[in-house]
N, C-alpha and C positions, 0 to 999 in steps of 0.2 A: 336276368340276362346272363347268358354264359359269355365270359370274356374270351376274346380271340385276338391274337396278333394278326393284323391284316396286311401290314407292310413292315419289312425289316431291311435295313441297309447298314453295311459295315462302314464305319468312319475311319478309325485309327486305333491302334493299341487294342484295348478290349472294349471299345466304345461302339455302341450300336444306336441307330436312330430307329425307334419303334413307333408304330401307330396301331391303335386298338379299335375294335368295332364300336366302342362307346364314344369315339371322337378324341380321346386322350392321345397325345403324341409327345415325344420328347427323346432326349438322349440319355442313355444309361451307360455306366461303366461296370462291367461284370468281373473285373480283375479280382476283387475281394470276395467273390462268390464262387470261385472255381476250386472246390475242395472235394476230395474223395476219389476213389479209383476210376469211376466212369468219367469224371471231369479232367483227370490228369492230362489226357491228350490235348485238351483245349488250351493248356499253358503254352503250347506251340502256336504262335500267332498265325502261321500259315494254315494250320489245321482249324484254328478258331474262325478264320475268315470263311471257311467252307460250310457254313450252316445253311440249312434250307428251311423254308417255311412250310409247315404241314397244315392240316386243317385248323389247328388250335394255337400253335406256338412255333418257336424256332427249335430245330434239332440238328444234330450232327450225325454223320454216318456210323459212329460207334454206339449210337443209342442214347447219348447224352441229350437232355433237354431241360428246359426250365418251365415250370407251370406258368401259364399266362397270368394268373393272379399275382404271383411273385413278381413277374416282370412289370405288371401294371403298378404295383405298389412302389417298386423302385423308380419307375418313371414319374409317378405322382410326387414322391419324396424329392427327387431331383428338381422337378419343376418348382416345388415349394421352396427349396433351398436357394434357387437362383432369382426368385422374385424379390424385388425391392420391398422392404418393410415400409408400411405407411405410418 
């Protein structure tokens, strides 16, 4: 199955709530993942908020985007980190 981001919502700071076509959903923080020239404009939170959902993932008007697989892994890691240990 090809992973796709099916819903994305800005929360605060660099946090987004994402949902994927395999049913996974959760909140991620992209602050530590904004590196390199194409991502530099995303450090401005006003610009960061202006993402759009394309057919596969989230993207910004300057061409910056994150692979859906990368976003999925971050979401899964975050969910695992906040689940109580049994």
